[in-house]
C-alpha positions, 0 to 999 in steps of 0.5 A: 075677325073684328078688331076692337079695343077690348082689353081681353082680346088684346091681352089674349093676343099679347099672351100668344105673342109674348111667350117667345119674347119673354123667353128671349128677354129672359135669356138676354137678361140672364146673360147680362146678369151672368156677365155682370156677375163674372165681371164683378167676380173678376174685379173682386179676384183682381182686387184680392190678388192685388191685396195679397201682393201688397200684403206679401210685399209688406210681410217681406218688408217686415221680415227684412226689417226684422232680419236687419235689426237682428243682425245689428243687435247681434253685432252690438251684443258681440261687441259688448261681450268682447269689450267686457272680456277685454276689461275682465281679462286685461293684464295689469300694466298693459291695459289699453296698450294691446289686447291680451292673448286670450289663448294664453293661460298666463294672461287670464285670471285675476290679479289676486293670489290664487286660492288653493281650496281643493287638492289637485286644483290647477292654479294659474301662475303669473310669470 
C-alpha cells in the first residue's frame, strides 16, 4: 500500500478511526455536560433553599413584630378604657383619692337625679 498525501485517502482512513473516538468523545462530553448541569442545579437548589430560609426568617421577624405591636396596642387600649371608666364613674368628692369600687351599684351612675320614665324602672339611689 502506497501512502500519499491524497486528502481522500486521509479522510477515508480518518473515517475508519474516528467512529470509536467520536463515540468516546461524545460520551465524555455528555458526562461533562451532565456534571455541569447537576452542579448548576445543585447550586440553584442551594440558592433557593438559602433564599427560602431568608424569606422564612424575614416572615417570622415580621410576625413577631406584628405580635409585639398588637400586644402594645391592646395594653394601651385597655389602659385608655380603664381611665375612661374611672373618669366616667368617679364618685363626687372622692376624685383622685381612691378608685371607686365598680362592683357597687351606689358608686356607679351620674351625679344628677335619676329620671323615672318607665313604671318598674330600677333607680340607682346614692346613700
